N, C-alpha and C positions, 0 to 999 in steps of 0.2 A: 699647510697654510694655517696661520694663526687665526683664532677666533676672537672677535672683539665683542665684549658684552654690551648690551644696551644700544644707545644712540650711535656709538662708534661703528657698531656692526652694520647698522642701517645705512650710514653714510658711505661706508666702503663697499657695500653691496658684494661682498665676497671676493673683492680684488686683493691682490698681494700688496702689502704696505711695508715699506722700509723706511728707516729714519733718514733724515736729510744728510747728504754727504757734504762736508765742509772741509776744505783743504787749508786749514790754518796751520802753518808751520814756520819754522825759522831755520835758516842755514847757519850752523854753528859758527863758522868762521866769520862770515859777513855780519851776522847778528851780534857777535862779540865785538867786532870792529866798530859797529855803529854806536855801541854804548860809550865808547871813548872818543868818538869823532864829533866834529862840528855838525850840528843838525841843520841841513839845508832844505828840509821838507817845507819850510814856510816861505821860501823865496818865490816870487811871482814875476820876476823880470831879470833881464841880463844885468842891469845895474845893481839890483838887490843881491844877486848871486855874487858878483865881483866885490861889492861892499862887504858882504858877510865874510868872504875870504880875507879881504884886506884888514878887517878889524881883528883878525886872528894871526897876523904875521908876527912871527917870533924870529929874532935874529939867530941865524945858524940852526933853526929848528924846522919842524915840518908843520904844514897845515894839512890836516886829515879831515876830509869832509864826507858826508854820507847823506843820501836821501833826496837829491834834486830830482825834479820831474819836469822836463821842459814842456810837456803838454799843458802845464798850468801857467806857463809864462805868457804875459799879456803883450809883450813888445817885440818878440822875435819868433821866428819860425825855425831857427837853427838850434842845434844841440850844443851845449857848452863844450868847449874844447881847449886845447893848448893855445889855439889862435886867440881866444878871448884873453887869456893871460898875457900873451905876448903883446897884443895891441894895447893893453891897459897900462903897462909900465910900472905898476906898483908891485909886480911880482918878479922883477928882475933878480935873479939869484936866489929866489925863494923856492923851497921844495914843497910842492903841492901834489897831493894825491886825493882825488875825489871819486866817489862811486855813486852811480845813479840809484834811485829808490828801489828798483827791482834787482839791483846788483848784476845786471846784464851788460852794463857799460861803465866805463871808468876812463879817466885820463890823468896824466901826470904832467907837471911842468918840465921844462927843459932841464932845470937844475936838479930835479928829482931823478 
């Protein structure tokens, strides 16, 4: 057991002390993807989510998005999905691939 001089020793009272454990990490593939993708971390509603994607529609290109978190949405309790894109109409024939903030969920448009 390590000894702590002075006041620290009195506060610890001989107990074992370890530094805080912090799990700060990045997954290389999704972290790299996020750097080049549309940042969706700021969206707070279904309409903001769809508008952010629609503003990035490129003819014959892809919309790549990363970072949405539906628990922050104020207007819906559902998770973004291909149904949202299909219902909207602005994404007909558009290739969309978006990944959730934790990279544990994603979806693609029908065109993708």
